[in-house]
N, C-alpha and C positions, 0 to 999 in steps of 0.2 A: 473832477475837481473844480471847485468854484474859483472865481478870480480871487476872492478873499483868502482862500486856502493856498493858492499859488503864491500870493504875496507873503503870507505868513511863513510858508516854507522857505522862500528866498531870504526873508528877513532873519530866519533862524540858522542859516548856514554859518559855519565858522568863517571868520574873516578871510583866511587864506584860500578857502574853497570858493567863496563868492568872488573874490578878485581874480582867481585863476580861471573861473568859468567866464567871467567878463572878458578877460584877456584872450583866452582861447577862441571865444566867439568872435571877437573883433578881428583876430588874425585870420580866421576862416572867412569872415565877411570881406576883408581886404583882398584875400586870395581870389575869391570868387568874382569880385568886382574887377580885379586886374585881368582875370581870365576872360570875363565877359567883354571888357574893353578890347582886348587883343582879338577876340573873335569878331567883334563888330568892325574893327579897323580892317580886318581881312575880308569883310563882306560875307561872313558866315552867320547870317542873321538867325537861321533856324537853330544852329547850335547854341548861339548866345541866348536865344529865347528859352531854350531848355533849362537854363540856369536860374530862371526867374523864381521858381518856387523855393529853391534852396536859399537864394539870396533874400527873399522876403522873410523866410523863417529865421534866418540868421539875424537879419535886421531887427525883427520883433524880439528875438531872444536878447540881443544886445541892449535894446532899450529897456527891457525888463531888468536885466542885471544892473544897468546904469542907474535906474531909478532906485533899485534896492540899495545900491552903494550910497546914493545920496541920502536915502532915509536912514541908513544905518551908520553914517559917517562917524558920529561920536564913538560908537561901539567899536567900529573898525580901527579907529585911531588908538583906542586902548588896547585892542587885541593884537594889532599888527601895525605899529606906527611906522 
């Protein structure tokens, strides 16, 4: 799937789904960052480092959802004020 196709797919999601995906992704990102912080404070660097790939994917997903929400804000306000 090309970047343009991914953007089009996000922009065509129903408002409730787009917002739910963004919220769920943000919650998961916060959880993994809290877990990572806890591990780092405990000196468990290897375990914290193992979270990097998931954290990066979640951050990228969240940015994509956030940008889609920004692009589609007028429609989202109409569909789910």
